[in-house]
Structure formats: structure tokens, C-alpha cells
C-alpha positions, 0 to 999 in steps of 0.5 A, a space after each residue: 524540908 521535904 525531898 526531892 528525888 536526884 537518881 537513886 538518892 531522896 534528898 533535900 529540896 535545896 541542898 547547900 553549895 560550898 564554894 563560898 567557904 572557900 572562894 568567889 566571894 570575899 575572905 575566906 572564913 576560918 575552917 572551923 567556923 565553916 565545918 560549924 555551918 555543915 554540920 548546922 546545915 545537916 542539923 537542919 535538914 540540908 542532905 545534899 552537899 555540892 562541892 568541887 575540885 577547883 573550889 579553892 583547889 581543894 580547900 572545899 573538900 578538905 573541909 567537908 572531909 575533917 568536920 563531915 566524915 563521922 555524919 557520912 551517912 547524913 548527906 549525899 555527896 556531889 563533887 566535880 572533876 575536870 577543872 584542873 591545876 596546871 603546871 603553871 598552878 593556874 586552873 584549866 579546864 582538863 577533861 583528859 581520862 587521866 587527869 580525871 581519874 588523878 582528880 577523883 583519888 585525891 578528892 576522896 583523900 581530901 573528902 575522906 570517903 571512900 565513894 561520892 555519891 555523884 560526881 560531876 564533869 565540871 566542864 566540857 573540854 573542847 579538846 576532849 569528846 565528852 564520851 571520852 571525859 563521861 567514859 573515865 567517870 564510867 569507869 570510877 563506877 565500875 570501881 566504886 569510887 563513884 556511884 553516879 555521873 553527872 555534867 555541869 554548864 554542858 549544851 543540849 547536843 553533848 548532854 545527849 552524847 553524855 547520856 548515851 555514853 553512861 546514864 546521867 543522874 543530873 545536869 548543873 547549871 546556872 539558874 535562878 530568875 535573871 538567868 534562863 540559859 536551861 530554858 532554851 533546850 537543856 530543861 526539856 531534854 532533862 525531863 525527856 531522859 529523867 535526869 535532875 537539874 540542880 540549879 547553882 547561883 540560885 540567889 543571883 550571887 546574892 543579888 535576889 536575897 535583896 542583900 546586895 544594894 550597892 558595890 562599895 563592900 565587894 573586896 578585890 576577891 570578890 568575884 562580882 567587882 570584876 569585868 567578868 560579870 557585867 550584870 555587876 558594872 556600874 551602869 548595869 547594876 543600877 538598872 538591875 538595882 531598881 528590880 529589887 523594889 517590886 521584888 521585894 513587895 512580892 516577897 512581902 505579900 507572899 510572907 517570906 523573904 527576898 531569898 526564900 522567894 527566889 528559891 520557891 520560883 525554882 522549885 515551883 519550876 519542876 520537882 525535878 529541880 533543886 537549887 543548891 545556894 552558897 553561904 558562910 553565914 549560918 543565918 543565910 543557910 537557915 533561911 534559905 531551908 526555909 525555902 524548901 516549905 513555900 508553895 507559890 500559886 501559878 499567879 505568882 509565879 507567872 509574876 516573877 517570870 514577867 518581873 525578872 527575866 533576861 529581858 529586864 535584866 541588863 548585862 550578860 552573866 558573862 563577859 563574852 570572851 567567857 559565853 562563848 566558852 561556855 557550852 551550855 551558852 551554845 544552845 
């Protein structure tokens, strides 16, 4: 895989999202199997791992710390703070400085490391000015606990405030053929300010791999089978599934898998964009890595743009109440 710049770091063009091994998509795999996957990812050219304190409420960080601490110099480590377990043992957005510091210290212990290379504010807390939260993380930089700072799912106005408080290395948000929110303002602002963009859910929660063709295999632990994600509701999904045949024909013409096509489309959007697909499966991890060396011509990029976009996809990415609480959706 070729390398891309992420602030002061050179990282693989495709990073590895580390949520799937802990939550979100069905049963949690055995920790030892996840450890093997992580080590094989490094062997196959991945040099950026992206986790968060809220992934399994520390579980993902724990697995990384247990199985990869002996290879700490082989990868750039990103984690996130700002979604915290409250007194009722439920996850909530809480970006008060003392909470962020405590989260960071706990994460360092679980990750079995002295420093986190890229530390994100996971969400903007409407009850705490973003400058106050970023200021708290900047003090972690001064203390040597964190090397660089990022923000996740942030809107343009708060992005500018955050960057003015402390220079940012990265913005992370959902971005794929069927989720174009960053194209409204944030991508252009990132380019203006020299901030890298990290795209999560670049495979549209498996939809763009072509392997998600029905809803019957989802279990109760799968976030796609809840009403929170309207694109996977039966009526919308039936409409969206019709996009897969022409999409698959483009992949066949290019000579790659459907997953690789989705990732290579993202890579074609700019050298400052780094997709981070997540998976529990070694075969999928290796398949995704192969997209790092695929180059699409502009005609194919344009064809994909016209085929799959927010006007041709049925349903919003989240329920209305969730959309209203995400800062990036307010642009």
C-alpha cells in the first residue's frame, strides 16, 4: 500500500477501523482471533489503527494493548474521547475537561502505551464549548500523553473554532458513495486549513461490498437492524439494493471487488483522504488493503458519482433525532 500524510505521520493509504471487533455488527469475536487479525493487518501493510474509548467501552483498546504493544513502533495509533460511561452505566457525550483527561489516562492503560499518536474529540458536546474541550486535549499534548489532535463528526463552524484553539491533524466523519455530508463544507475547510480527512464507514456498513443483500442475517446486536439507520429499513433497502447490479458491473469492468471499488473512489477524492474500513474477517481485511493500489480514471469516478449518491439512495443515514444531534449534519 502506498503512504499518505496524516499530520506529522506517514500512514497506509487505508487504515483499519477497530470498532467491529467489539460492537455494532453481531457477536463479538474471540479476543485471540482479533489479535491475530490486527497482527496480520500490520503484516499486510496497514500502519494506522483507529479505535475509541467507547468501542465496547474500552474493549477494543484492551485488545490492541494486549496483542500489539510489542509492535507499537509499527503503527500510528488513533483513539477518541468524549463519549463516556455515566453513573447509570450508559454511554453519553461528555466533553468536560476532567472527563476527557480521565478517559485518556484509562485509554493509555488499556492500550499499554505511553502516548496516543492522534487523539480525537469523538463528538461535539453541546453543553461544553468546543474550545474548552480542545484546550483540555492540548494540555495532554503538553504533558506528552498525546501527540496530535483530531475531531470527529464536526461541523464547519466548530471545526474552525477547534483548529484556532490548537492546530488539528485530522477530521473524521462518515464518508462514502452513499454518505456525502462532508462534501457540503467540511472537506473544503480541511483542504483550506491543511487538515487530513479520515473516512469512517467507507463501505456503507457492508452495503457497498455487495455482500449485504438481505436483512435476514442481522441479529439483535447489529446496529443495522435498528430503526436508527433508515437505509436498512426494508422498504428503503429494497430500493437501495437495486443499485448493486450496475455498481457490480463497474467493479467487474475495473477488475476489482465491489469493496475495493468503494475504497478506491474515496482515495480518488484527494491525497488527504484516508478511509478506515473495519472488519472482523481476515479475508476482508486483506481484500480492503488491495484497494490501496487501484487508480480509477476520472470517467469511472464520475460514473460512480452519478450512480450512487444521496439523491439516488433511499433513507437518511440516521434517524431524525440522531441527525439533529450530530454537529456535521448542521452545515
